[in-house]
Biopython code that builds the backbone (N, CA, C, O; Angstrom):
import numpy as np
from Bio.PDB.StructureBuilder import StructureBuilder

atoms = [
    (1, "MET", "N", (50.075, 18.997, 1.864)),
    (1, "MET", "CA", (48.811, 19.652, 2.149)),
    (1, "MET", "C", (47.999, 19.891, 0.875)),
    (1, "MET", "O", (46.777, 19.745, 0.883)),
    (2, "GLU", "N", (48.668, 20.256, -0.210)),
    (2, "GLU", "CA", (47.963, 20.494, -1.465)),
    (2, "GLU", "C", (47.348, 19.210, -2.003)),
    (2, "GLU", "O", (46.306, 19.256, -2.657)),
    (3, "GLY", "N", (47.973, 18.064, -1.741)),
    (3, "GLY", "CA", (47.443, 16.784, -2.199)),
    (3, "GLY", "C", (46.133, 16.439, -1.522)),
    (3, "GLY", "O", (45.225, 15.886, -2.142)),
    (4, "ILE", "N", (46.042, 16.772, -0.235)),
    (4, "ILE", "CA", (44.815, 16.487, 0.522)),
    (4, "ILE", "C", (43.663, 17.352, 0.005)),
    (4, "ILE", "O", (42.546, 16.866, -0.173)),
    (5, "VAL", "N", (43.940, 18.626, -0.234)),
    (5, "VAL", "CA", (42.912, 19.528, -0.749)),
    (5, "VAL", "C", (42.466, 19.067, -2.136)),
    (5, "VAL", "O", (41.280, 19.121, -2.463)),
    (6, "GLY", "N", (43.422, 18.612, -2.948)),
    (6, "GLY", "CA", (43.097, 18.119, -4.281)),
    (6, "GLY", "C", (42.213, 16.884, -4.238)),
    (6, "GLY", "O", (41.413, 16.662, -5.147)),
    (7, "LEU", "N", (42.349, 16.075, -3.188)),
    (7, "LEU", "CA", (41.507, 14.889, -3.038)),
    (7, "LEU", "C", (40.127, 15.227, -2.461)),
    (7, "LEU", "O", (39.140, 14.563, -2.779)),
    (8, "LEU", "N", (40.062, 16.249, -1.622)),
    (8, "LEU", "CA", (38.791, 16.610, -0.993)),
    (8, "LEU", "C", (37.809, 17.267, -1.969)),
    (8, "LEU", "O", (36.600, 17.065, -1.858)),
    (9, "VAL", "N", (38.313, 18.036, -2.904)),
    (9, "VAL", "CA", (37.437, 18.748, -3.839)),
    (9, "VAL", "C", (36.529, 17.787, -4.610)),
    (9, "VAL", "O", (35.325, 18.036, -4.676)),
    (10, "PRO", "N", (37.047, 16.696, -5.199)),
    (10, "PRO", "CA", (36.141, 15.777, -5.903)),
    (10, "PRO", "C", (35.099, 15.138, -4.978)),
    (10, "PRO", "O", (33.954, 14.942, -5.385)),
    (11, "PHE", "N", (35.485, 14.811, -3.738)),
    (11, "PHE", "CA", (34.526, 14.223, -2.797)),
    (11, "PHE", "C", (33.410, 15.212, -2.463)),
    (11, "PHE", "O", (32.244, 14.833, -2.360)),
    (12, "ILE", "N", (33.776, 16.470, -2.295)),
    (12, "ILE", "CA", (32.771, 17.496, -2.007)),
    (12, "ILE", "C", (31.844, 17.676, -3.207)),
    (12, "ILE", "O", (30.632, 17.812, -3.043)),
    (13, "LEU", "N", (32.410, 17.677, -4.405)),
    (13, "LEU", "CA", (31.589, 17.802, -5.610)),
    (13, "LEU", "C", (30.634, 16.617, -5.768)),
    (13, "LEU", "O", (29.463, 16.805, -6.099)),
    (14, "VAL", "N", (31.124, 15.410, -5.536)),
    (14, "VAL", "CA", (30.272, 14.217, -5.636)),
    (14, "VAL", "C", (29.154, 14.285, -4.595)),
    (14, "VAL", "O", (28.007, 13.954, -4.894)),
    (15, "GLY", "N", (29.484, 14.709, -3.383)),
    (15, "GLY", "CA", (28.462, 14.851, -2.341)),
    (15, "GLY", "C", (27.403, 15.870, -2.728)),
    (15, "GLY", "O", (26.215, 15.650, -2.492)),
    (16, "GLY", "N", (27.824, 16.986, -3.322)),
    (16, "GLY", "CA", (26.874, 18.008, -3.762)),
    (16, "GLY", "C", (25.966, 17.505, -4.869)),
    (16, "GLY", "O", (24.767, 17.785, -4.865)),
    (17, "VAL", "N", (26.521, 16.773, -5.809)),
    (17, "VAL", "CA", (25.726, 16.221, -6.908)),
    (17, "VAL", "C", (24.732, 15.196, -6.374)),
    (17, "VAL", "O", (23.576, 15.170, -6.797)),
    (18, "MET", "N", (25.183, 14.344, -5.439)),
    (18, "MET", "CA", (24.276, 13.344, -4.846)),
    (18, "MET", "C", (23.122, 14.038, -4.128)),
    (18, "MET", "O", (21.972, 13.615, -4.245)),
    (19, "TRP", "N", (23.427, 15.104, -3.386)),
    (19, "TRP", "CA", (22.365, 15.819, -2.675)),
    (19, "TRP", "C", (21.371, 16.400, -3.672)),
    (19, "TRP", "O", (20.159, 16.311, -3.477)),
    (20, "PHE", "N", (21.893, 16.997, -4.746)),
    (20, "PHE", "CA", (21.028, 17.664, -5.715)),
    (20, "PHE", "C", (20.116, 16.680, -6.431)),
    (20, "PHE", "O", (18.948, 16.987, -6.669)),
    (21, "PHE", "N", (20.628, 15.498, -6.780)),
    (21, "PHE", "CA", (19.843, 14.549, -7.576)),
    (21, "PHE", "C", (19.088, 13.512, -6.759)),
    (21, "PHE", "O", (18.201, 12.849, -7.297)),
    (22, "MET", "N", (19.404, 13.348, -5.486)),
    (22, "MET", "CA", (18.739, 12.303, -4.701)),
    (22, "MET", "C", (17.925, 12.876, -3.548)),
    (22, "MET", "O", (16.736, 12.578, -3.432)),
    (23, "ILE", "N", (18.522, 13.668, -2.717)),
    (23, "ILE", "CA", (17.855, 14.120, -1.495)),
    (23, "ILE", "C", (16.848, 15.228, -1.783)),
    (23, "ILE", "O", (15.758, 15.230, -1.211)),
    (24, "ARG", "N", (17.185, 16.151, -2.641)),
    (24, "ARG", "CA", (16.296, 17.268, -2.953)),
    (24, "ARG", "C", (14.967, 16.806, -3.554)),
    (24, "ARG", "O", (13.919, 17.256, -3.091)),
    (25, "PRO", "N", (14.961, 15.924, -4.568)),
    (25, "PRO", "CA", (13.667, 15.450, -5.098)),
    (25, "PRO", "C", (12.847, 14.673, -4.060)),
    (25, "PRO", "O", (11.618, 14.731, -4.059)),
    (26, "GLN", "N", (13.543, 13.947, -3.181)),
    (26, "GLN", "CA", (12.833, 13.193, -2.144)),
    (26, "GLN", "C", (12.106, 14.154, -1.202)),
    (26, "GLN", "O", (10.962, 13.901, -0.824)),
    (27, "LYS", "N", (12.753, 15.241, -0.825)),
    (27, "LYS", "CA", (12.104, 16.227, 0.037)),
    (27, "LYS", "C", (10.903, 16.852, -0.663)),
    (27, "LYS", "O", (9.878, 17.119, -0.035)),
    (28, "LYS", "N", (11.034, 17.083, -1.962)),
    (28, "LYS", "CA", (9.931, 17.659, -2.733)),
    (28, "LYS", "C", (8.731, 16.715, -2.743)),
    (28, "LYS", "O", (7.593, 17.155, -2.582)),
    (29, "ARG", "N", (8.984, 15.410, -2.933)),
    (29, "ARG", "CA", (7.895, 14.422, -2.911)),
    (29, "ARG", "C", (7.237, 14.369, -1.534)),
    (29, "ARG", "O", (6.016, 14.251, -1.433)),
    (30, "GLN", "N", (8.048, 14.458, -0.468)),
    (30, "GLN", "CA", (7.486, 14.439, 0.881)),
    (30, "GLN", "C", (6.581, 15.648, 1.114)),
    (30, "GLN", "O", (5.522, 15.522, 1.727)),
    (31, "GLU", "N", (6.996, 16.815, 0.627)),
    (31, "GLU", "CA", (6.174, 18.013, 0.781)),
    (31, "GLU", "C", (4.859, 17.876, 0.016)),
    (31, "GLU", "O", (3.810, 18.280, 0.518)),
    (32, "GLU", "N", (4.902, 17.309, -1.196)),
    (32, "GLU", "CA", (3.682, 17.103, -1.980)),
    (32, "GLU", "C", (2.750, 16.114, -1.288)),
    (32, "GLU", "O", (1.534, 16.310, -1.276)),
    (33, "GLN", "N", (3.315, 15.047, -0.710)),
    (33, "GLN", "CA", (2.516, 14.056, 0.018)),
    (33, "GLN", "C", (1.855, 14.709, 1.230)),
    (33, "GLN", "O", (0.687, 14.449, 1.518)),
    (34, "GLN", "N", (2.602, 15.557, 1.940)),
    (34, "GLN", "CA", (2.052, 16.227, 3.114)),
    (34, "GLN", "C", (0.923, 17.179, 2.718)),
    (34, "GLN", "O", (-0.087, 17.261, 3.417)),
    (35, "LYS", "N", (1.084, 17.896, 1.609)),
    (35, "LYS", "CA", (0.010, 18.778, 1.123)),
    (35, "LYS", "C", (-1.245, 17.974, 0.805)),
    (35, "LYS", "O", (-2.359, 18.387, 1.128)),
    (36, "MET", "N", (-1.051, 16.819, 0.166)),
    (36, "MET", "CA", (-2.177, 15.964, -0.185)),
    (36, "MET", "C", (-2.888, 15.490, 1.086)),
    (36, "MET", "O", (-4.118, 15.496, 1.141)),
    (37, "LEU", "N", (-2.130, 15.082, 2.106)),
    (37, "LEU", "CA", (-2.735, 14.621, 3.354)),
    (37, "LEU", "C", (-3.455, 15.763, 4.071)),
    (37, "LEU", "O", (-4.510, 15.555, 4.671)),
    (38, "ASP", "N", (-2.888, 16.966, 4.010)),
    (38, "ASP", "CA", (-3.527, 18.113, 4.653)),
    (38, "ASP", "C", (-4.830, 18.504, 3.958)),
    (38, "ASP", "O", (-5.705, 19.105, 4.581)),
    (39, "SER", "N", (-4.966, 18.169, 2.677)),
    (39, "SER", "CA", (-6.180, 18.538, 1.940)),
    (39, "SER", "C", (-7.281, 17.487, 2.050)),
    (39, "SER", "O", (-8.361, 17.675, 1.491)),
    (40, "LEU", "N", (-7.032, 16.381, 2.761)),
    (40, "LEU", "CA", (-8.057, 15.344, 2.924)),
    (40, "LEU", "C", (-9.287, 15.909, 3.621)),
    (40, "LEU", "O", (-9.176, 16.652, 4.597)),
    (41, "GLN", "N", (-10.448, 15.552, 3.113)),
    (41, "GLN", "CA", (-11.694, 15.960, 3.749)),
    (41, "GLN", "C", (-12.746, 14.877, 3.527)),
    (41, "GLN", "O", (-12.641, 14.096, 2.581)),
    (42, "PRO", "N", (-13.756, 14.826, 4.390)),
    (42, "PRO", "CA", (-14.805, 13.821, 4.226)),
    (42, "PRO", "C", (-15.446, 13.907, 2.844)),
    (42, "PRO", "O", (-15.744, 14.991, 2.343)),
    (43, "GLY", "N", (-15.650, 12.738, 2.243)),
    (43, "GLY", "CA", (-16.235, 12.657, 0.913)),
    (43, "GLY", "C", (-15.218, 12.379, -0.180)),
    (43, "GLY", "O", (-15.590, 11.974, -1.282)),
    (44, "ASP", "N", (-13.922, 12.594, 0.112)),
    (44, "ASP", "CA", (-12.880, 12.303, -0.878)),
    (44, "ASP", "C", (-12.775, 10.801, -1.100)),
    (44, "ASP", "O", (-12.863, 10.021, -0.152)),
    (45, "ALA", "N", (-12.588, 10.402, -2.340)),
    (45, "ALA", "CA", (-12.324, 8.999, -2.663)),
    (45, "ALA", "C", (-10.812, 8.826, -2.653)),
    (45, "ALA", "O", (-10.094, 9.591, -3.296)),
    (46, "ILE", "N", (-10.319, 7.812, -1.918)),
    (46, "ILE", "CA", (-8.877, 7.627, -1.789)),
    (46, "ILE", "C", (-8.486, 6.178, -2.027)),
    (46, "ILE", "O", (-9.331, 5.285, -2.092)),
    (47, "GLN", "N", (-7.179, 5.970, -2.155)),
    (47, "GLN", "CA", (-6.600, 4.636, -2.215)),
    (47, "GLN", "C", (-5.496, 4.593, -1.170)),
    (47, "GLN", "O", (-4.682, 5.513, -1.082)),
    (48, "THR", "N", (-5.467, 3.521, -0.371)),
    (48, "THR", "CA", (-4.429, 3.379, 0.642)),
    (48, "THR", "C", (-3.187, 2.733, 0.032)),
    (48, "THR", "O", (-3.213, 2.266, -1.107)),
    (49, "ILE", "N", (-2.099, 2.714, 0.806)),
    (49, "ILE", "CA", (-0.868, 2.097, 0.316)),
    (49, "ILE", "C", (-1.029, 0.595, 0.144)),
    (49, "ILE", "O", (-0.239, -0.038, -0.556)),
    (50, "GLY", "N", (-2.049, 0.019, 0.779)),
    (50, "GLY", "CA", (-2.331, -1.406, 0.623)),
    (50, "GLY", "C", (-3.246, -1.712, -0.550)),
    (50, "GLY", "O", (-3.525, -2.878, -0.828)),
    (51, "GLY", "N", (-3.723, -0.670, -1.249)),
    (51, "GLY", "CA", (-4.569, -0.874, -2.416)),
    (51, "GLY", "C", (-6.058, -0.822, -2.128)),
    (51, "GLY", "O", (-6.860, -1.056, -3.032)),
    (52, "LEU", "N", (-6.454, -0.522, -0.892)),
    (52, "LEU", "CA", (-7.866, -0.450, -0.533)),
    (52, "LEU", "C", (-8.452, 0.884, -0.994)),
    (52, "LEU", "O", (-7.868, 1.941, -0.757)),
    (53, "HIS", "N", (-9.595, 0.826, -1.644)),
    (53, "HIS", "CA", (-10.282, 2.035, -2.104)),
    (53, "HIS", "C", (-11.458, 2.303, -1.180)),
    (53, "HIS", "O", (-12.159, 1.375, -0.776)),
    (54, "GLY", "N", (-11.676, 3.569, -0.844)),
    (54, "GLY", "CA", (-12.793, 3.915, 0.015)),
    (54, "GLY", "C", (-13.072, 5.404, -0.021)),
    (54, "GLY", "O", (-12.354, 6.177, -0.656)),
    (55, "ILE", "N", (-14.131, 5.789, 0.674)),
    (55, "ILE", "CA", (-14.542, 7.187, 0.779)),
    (55, "ILE", "C", (-14.217, 7.650, 2.197)),
    (55, "ILE", "O", (-14.540, 6.965, 3.167)),
    (56, "VAL", "N", (-13.581, 8.808, 2.313)),
    (56, "VAL", "CA", (-13.232, 9.347, 3.626)),
    (56, "VAL", "C", (-14.512, 9.747, 4.342)),
    (56, "VAL", "O", (-15.306, 10.536, 3.831)),
    (57, "ASP", "N", (-14.701, 9.185, 5.542)),
    (57, "ASP", "CA", (-15.869, 9.509, 6.353)),
    (57, "ASP", "C", (-15.507, 10.540, 7.417)),
    (57, "ASP", "O", (-16.312, 11.410, 7.752)),
    (58, "GLU", "N", (-14.287, 10.434, 7.945)),
    (58, "GLU", "CA", (-13.877, 11.302, 9.046)),
    (58, "GLU", "C", (-12.361, 11.458, 9.012)),
    (58, "GLU", "O", (-11.644, 10.500, 8.721)),
    (59, "VAL", "N", (-11.866, 12.669, 9.311)),
    (59, "VAL", "CA", (-10.429, 12.929, 9.375)),
    (59, "VAL", "C", (-10.112, 13.450, 10.769)),
    (59, "VAL", "O", (-10.634, 14.484, 11.185)),
    (60, "ASP", "N", (-9.255, 12.730, 11.490)),
    (60, "ASP", "CA", (-8.818, 13.126, 12.828)),
    (60, "ASP", "C", (-7.382, 13.631, 12.715)),
    (60, "ASP", "O", (-6.436, 12.843, 12.749)),
    (61, "ARG", "N", (-7.225, 14.948, 12.581)),
    (61, "ARG", "CA", (-5.892, 15.526, 12.387)),
    (61, "ARG", "C", (-5.065, 15.487, 13.670)),
    (61, "ARG", "O", (-3.837, 15.430, 13.611)),
    (62, "VAL", "N", (-5.721, 15.518, 14.823)),
    (62, "VAL", "CA", (-5.002, 15.508, 16.102)),
    (62, "VAL", "C", (-4.281, 14.178, 16.299)),
    (62, "VAL", "O", (-3.100, 14.158, 16.648)),
    (63, "ASN", "N", (-4.981, 13.071, 16.078)),
    (63, "ASN", "CA", (-4.393, 11.745, 16.274)),
    (63, "ASN", "C", (-3.808, 11.158, 14.993)),
    (63, "ASN", "O", (-3.220, 10.076, 15.022)),
    (64, "GLY", "N", (-3.962, 11.854, 13.878)),
    (64, "GLY", "CA", (-3.392, 11.387, 12.618)),
    (64, "GLY", "C", (-4.084, 10.162, 12.052)),
    (64, "GLY", "O", (-3.434, 9.264, 11.516)),
    (65, "ARG", "N", (-5.416, 10.128, 12.173)),
    (65, "ARG", "CA", (-6.166, 8.974, 11.670)),
    (65, "ARG", "C", (-7.234, 9.421, 10.690)),
    (65, "ARG", "O", (-7.661, 10.575, 10.687)),
    (66, "VAL", "N", (-7.653, 8.480, 9.860)),
    (66, "VAL", "CA", (-8.719, 8.727, 8.898)),
    (66, "VAL", "C", (-9.636, 7.510, 8.908)),
    (66, "VAL", "O", (-9.167, 6.373, 8.941)),
    (67, "VAL", "N", (-10.953, 7.752, 8.880)),
    (67, "VAL", "CA", (-11.942, 6.673, 8.851)),
    (67, "VAL", "C", (-12.480, 6.589, 7.430)),
    (67, "VAL", "O", (-12.940, 7.581, 6.866)),
    (68, "LEU", "N", (-12.416, 5.378, 6.858)),
    (68, "LEU", "CA", (-12.889, 5.147, 5.494)),
    (68, "LEU", "C", (-14.190, 4.369, 5.506)),
    (68, "LEU", "O", (-14.384, 3.462, 6.315)),
    (69, "ASP", "N", (-15.076, 4.740, 4.598)),
    (69, "ASP", "CA", (-16.311, 3.998, 4.365)),
    (69, "ASP", "C", (-16.080, 3.162, 3.114)),
    (69, "ASP", "O", (-16.005, 3.690, 2.005)),
    (70, "CYS", "N", (-15.968, 1.856, 3.307)),
    (70, "CYS", "CA", (-15.755, 0.924, 2.188)),
    (70, "CYS", "C", (-17.029, 0.112, 2.007)),
    (70, "CYS", "O", (-17.138, -1.011, 2.497)),
    (71, "GLU", "N", (-17.985, 0.690, 1.301)),
    (71, "GLU", "CA", (-19.276, 0.060, 1.038)),
    (71, "GLU", "C", (-19.978, -0.371, 2.323)),
    (71, "GLU", "O", (-20.441, -1.505, 2.439)),
    (72, "GLY", "N", (-20.050, 0.545, 3.284)),
    (72, "GLY", "CA", (-20.757, 0.283, 4.531)),
    (72, "GLY", "C", (-19.894, -0.265, 5.649)),
    (72, "GLY", "O", (-20.361, -0.367, 6.784)),
    (73, "ILE", "N", (-18.667, -0.615, 5.370)),
    (73, "ILE", "CA", (-17.736, -1.091, 6.392)),
    (73, "ILE", "C", (-16.792, 0.058, 6.706)),
    (73, "ILE", "O", (-16.125, 0.578, 5.812)),
    (74, "TYR", "N", (-16.732, 0.458, 7.974)),
    (74, "TYR", "CA", (-15.911, 1.590, 8.370)),
    (74, "TYR", "C", (-14.583, 1.084, 8.922)),
    (74, "TYR", "O", (-14.546, 0.280, 9.853)),
    (75, "LEU", "N", (-13.499, 1.569, 8.332)),
    (75, "LEU", "CA", (-12.153, 1.157, 8.710)),
    (75, "LEU", "C", (-11.344, 2.385, 9.097)),
    (75, "LEU", "O", (-11.453, 3.434, 8.462)),
    (76, "THR", "N", (-10.528, 2.250, 10.148)),
    (76, "THR", "CA", (-9.685, 3.349, 10.607)),
    (76, "THR", "C", (-8.245, 3.086, 10.197)),
    (76, "THR", "O", (-7.714, 2.000, 10.426)),
    (77, "PHE", "N", (-7.615, 4.086, 9.588)),
    (77, "PHE", "CA", (-6.229, 3.995, 9.138)),
    (77, "PHE", "C", (-5.445, 5.192, 9.648)),
    (77, "PHE", "O", (-6.021, 6.222, 9.998)),
    (78, "GLU", "N", (-4.139, 5.048, 9.687)),
    (78, "GLU", "CA", (-3.270, 6.190, 9.916)),
    (78, "GLU", "C", (-3.345, 7.069, 8.673)),
    (78, "GLU", "O", (-3.481, 6.561, 7.560)),
    (79, "ARG", "N", (-3.256, 8.370, 8.855)),
    (79, "ARG", "CA", (-3.314, 9.278, 7.692)),
    (79, "ARG", "C", (-2.197, 8.988, 6.703)),
    (79, "ARG", "O", (-2.392, 9.114, 5.494)),
    (80, "ARG", "N", (-1.048, 8.606, 7.194)),
    (80, "ARG", "CA", (0.091, 8.354, 6.296)),
    (80, "ARG", "C", (-0.115, 7.101, 5.443)),
    (80, "ARG", "O", (0.678, 6.844, 4.537)),
    (81, "ALA", "N", (-1.168, 6.312, 5.713)),
    (81, "ALA", "CA", (-1.467, 5.133, 4.895)),
    (81, "ALA", "C", (-2.206, 5.502, 3.612)),
    (81, "ALA", "O", (-2.427, 4.640, 2.761)),
    (82, "VAL", "N", (-2.590, 6.764, 3.462)),
    (82, "VAL", "CA", (-3.280, 7.210, 2.251)),
    (82, "VAL", "C", (-2.239, 7.408, 1.156)),
    (82, "VAL", "O", (-1.309, 8.200, 1.308)),
    (83, "ALA", "N", (-2.402, 6.684, 0.054)),
    (83, "ALA", "CA", (-1.446, 6.796, -1.056)),
    (83, "ALA", "C", (-1.848, 7.910, -2.010)),
    (83, "ALA", "O", (-1.022, 8.753, -2.358)),
    (84, "THR", "N", (-3.105, 7.925, -2.437)),
    (84, "THR", "CA", (-3.564, 8.941, -3.390)),
    (84, "THR", "C", (-5.019, 9.303, -3.131)),
    (84, "THR", "O", (-5.789, 8.519, -2.576)),
    (85, "ILE", "N", (-5.368, 10.504, -3.546)),
    (85, "ILE", "CA", (-6.772, 10.919, -3.565)),
    (85, "ILE", "C", (-7.230, 10.714, -4.994)),
    (85, "ILE", "O", (-6.752, 11.389, -5.907)),
    (86, "THR", "N", (-8.162, 9.781, -5.196)),
    (86, "THR", "CA", (-8.603, 9.479, -6.557)),
    (86, "THR", "C", (-9.678, 10.440, -7.041)),
    (86, "THR", "O", (-9.812, 10.666, -8.244)),
    (87, "LYS", "N", (-10.457, 11.018, -6.099)),
    (87, "LYS", "CA", (-11.487, 11.989, -6.489)),
    (87, "LYS", "C", (-11.782, 12.886, -5.301)),
    (87, "LYS", "O", (-12.127, 12.407, -4.221)),
    (88, "LYS", "N", (-11.645, 14.196, -5.506)),
    (88, "LYS", "CA", (-11.938, 15.157, -4.456)),
    (88, "LYS", "C", (-13.444, 15.410, -4.396)),
    (88, "LYS", "O", (-14.158, 15.176, -5.371)),
    (89, "VAL", "N", (-13.918, 15.886, -3.252)),
    (89, "VAL", "CA", (-15.328, 16.237, -3.078)),
    (89, "VAL", "C", (-15.678, 17.349, -4.057)),
    (89, "VAL", "O", (-14.955, 18.340, -4.161)),
    (90, "GLY", "N", (-16.782, 17.186, -4.773)),
    (90, "GLY", "CA", (-17.248, 18.208, -5.696)),
    (90, "GLY", "C", (-16.528, 18.211, -7.032)),
    (90, "GLY", "O", (-16.837, 19.033, -7.894)),
    (91, "GLU", "N", (-15.589, 17.322, -7.219)),
    (91, "GLU", "CA", (-14.853, 17.257, -8.482)),
    (91, "GLU", "C", (-15.691, 16.527, -9.517)),
    (91, "GLU", "O", (-16.240, 15.460, -9.241)),
    (92, "VAL", "N", (-15.786, 17.092, -10.684)),
    (92, "VAL", "CA", (-16.538, 16.471, -11.768)),
    (92, "VAL", "C", (-15.571, 15.610, -12.564)),
    (92, "VAL", "O", (-14.572, 16.121, -13.071)),
    (93, "PRO", "N", (-15.844, 14.305, -12.688)),
    (93, "PRO", "CA", (-14.934, 13.457, -13.455)),
    (93, "PRO", "C", (-14.946, 13.842, -14.926)),
    (93, "PRO", "O", (-15.995, 14.141, -15.498)),
    (94, "THR", "N", (-13.772, 13.831, -15.523)),
    (94, "THR", "CA", (-13.667, 14.147, -16.946)),
    (94, "THR", "C", (-13.365, 12.886, -17.720)),
    (94, "THR", "O", (-12.621, 12.018, -17.263)),
    (95, "VAL", "N", (-13.954, 12.795, -18.902)),
    (95, "VAL", "CA", (-13.750, 11.637, -19.765)),
    (95, "VAL", "C", (-12.996, 12.116, -20.999)),
    (95, "VAL", "O", (-13.423, 13.073, -21.643)),
    (96, "PRO", "N", (-11.873, 11.465, -21.343)),
    (96, "PRO", "CA", (-11.148, 11.876, -22.545)),
    (96, "PRO", "C", (-12.018, 11.748, -23.790)),
    (96, "PRO", "O", (-12.906, 10.898, -23.850)),
    (97, "GLU", "N", (-11.758, 12.602, -24.789)),
    (97, "GLU", "CA", (-12.564, 12.606, -26.015)),
    (97, "GLU", "C", (-12.557, 11.266, -26.723)),
    (97, "GLU", "O", (-13.550, 10.887, -27.343)),
    (98, "GLU", "N", (-11.445, 10.541, -26.638)),
    (98, "GLU", "CA", (-11.352, 9.250, -27.316)),
    (98, "GLU", "C", (-12.392, 8.270, -26.780)),
    (98, "GLU", "O", (-12.885, 7.419, -27.520)),
    (99, "GLU", "N", (-12.728, 8.389, -25.493)),
    (99, "GLU", "CA", (-13.683, 7.466, -24.890)),
    (99, "GLU", "C", (-15.131, 7.887, -25.138)),
    (99, "GLU", "O", (-16.045, 7.078, -24.976)),
    (100, "LEU", "N", (-15.344, 9.130, -25.526)),
    (100, "LEU", "CA", (-16.707, 9.606, -25.740)),
    (100, "LEU", "C", (-17.340, 9.008, -26.988)),
    (100, "LEU", "O", (-18.539, 8.728, -26.995)),
    (101, "GLY", "N", (-16.562, 8.811, -28.032)),
    (101, "GLY", "CA", (-17.092, 8.242, -29.266)),
    (101, "GLY", "C", (-17.883, 9.270, -30.053)),
    (101, "GLY", "O", (-17.683, 10.474, -29.893)),
    (102, "THR", "N", (-18.774, 8.797, -30.899)),
    (102, "THR", "CA", (-19.601, 9.692, -31.717)),
    (102, "THR", "C", (-21.059, 9.493, -31.355)),
    (102, "THR", "O", (-21.407, 8.566, -30.624)),
    (103, "ASN", "N", (-21.909, 10.367, -31.870)),
    (103, "ASN", "CA", (-23.345, 10.265, -31.611)),
    (103, "ASN", "C", (-24.049, 9.376, -32.619)),
    (103, "ASN", "O", (-25.256, 9.159, -32.513)),
    (104, "GLU", "N", (-23.323, 8.862, -33.587)),
    (104, "GLU", "CA", (-23.923, 8.021, -34.618)),
    (104, "GLU", "C", (-24.119, 6.602, -34.087)),
    (104, "GLU", "O", (-23.261, 6.083, -33.372)),
    (105, "PRO", "N", (-25.253, 5.969, -34.436)),
    (105, "PRO", "CA", (-25.478, 4.593, -33.966)),
    (105, "PRO", "C", (-24.520, 3.620, -34.654)),
    (105, "PRO", "O", (-24.076, 3.847, -35.780)),
    (106, "ASP", "N", (-24.220, 2.549, -33.955)),
    (106, "ASP", "CA", (-23.381, 1.505, -34.537)),
    (106, "ASP", "C", (-24.174, 0.777, -35.617)),
    (106, "ASP", "O", (-25.337, 0.430, -35.412)),
    (107, "VAL", "N", (-23.547, 0.548, -36.758)),
    (107, "VAL", "CA", (-24.197, -0.149, -37.866)),
    (107, "VAL", "C", (-23.544, -1.515, -37.994)),
    (107, "VAL", "O", (-22.327, -1.627, -38.143)),
    (108, "THR", "N", (-24.364, -2.541, -37.935)),
    (108, "THR", "CA", (-23.840, -3.899, -38.104)),
    (108, "THR", "C", (-24.482, -4.525, -39.324)),
    (108, "THR", "O", (-25.651, -4.272, -39.613)),
    (109, "ASP", "N", (-23.743, -5.321, -40.024)),
    (109, "ASP", "CA", (-24.232, -5.982, -41.232)),
    (109, "ASP", "C", (-24.737, -7.367, -40.841)),
    (109, "ASP", "O", (-23.936, -8.261, -40.565)),
    (110, "GLU", "N", (-26.046, -7.553, -40.815)),
    (110, "GLU", "CA", (-26.619, -8.840, -40.422)),
    (110, "GLU", "C", (-27.229, -9.521, -41.642)),
    (110, "GLU", "O", (-28.421, -9.359, -41.906)),
    (111, "ASN", "N", (-26.447, -10.263, -42.370)),
    (111, "ASN", "CA", (-26.944, -11.002, -43.542)),
    (111, "ASN", "C", (-26.989, -12.456, -43.268)),
    (111, "ASN", "O", (-27.381, -13.236, -44.136)),
]
sb = StructureBuilder()
sb.init_structure("model")
sb.init_model(0)
sb.init_chain("A")
sb.init_seg("    ")
for serial, (resi, resn, name, xyz) in enumerate(atoms, 1):
    if name == "N":
        sb.init_residue(resn, " ", resi, " ")
    sb.init_atom(name, np.array(xyz, "f"), 0.0, 1.0, " ", f" {name:<3s}", serial, name[0])
structure = sb.get_structure()
């Protein structure tokens, strides 16, 4: 009987470690994805899992669908097809300082 208990302890420990490092982070990602989908609103710029970029025109939470405006073409997708929100409504885009450059004009040597 002691041999069986001695064998079960490592299996239980391995199972606990697997749960902690694999299943727990996956649940956390699912919760973050669900929060992102719940925050969808018309005017948000999004990217679908297929790589299509568009502006949210309508969100149907009851049926789980979203209508995208892709330069005048309206497409209906399942809400779960939204991969990321690239720009929220009213969000001001920020440009890193490295891309801003300086206010001095470019000087070129034309000889």
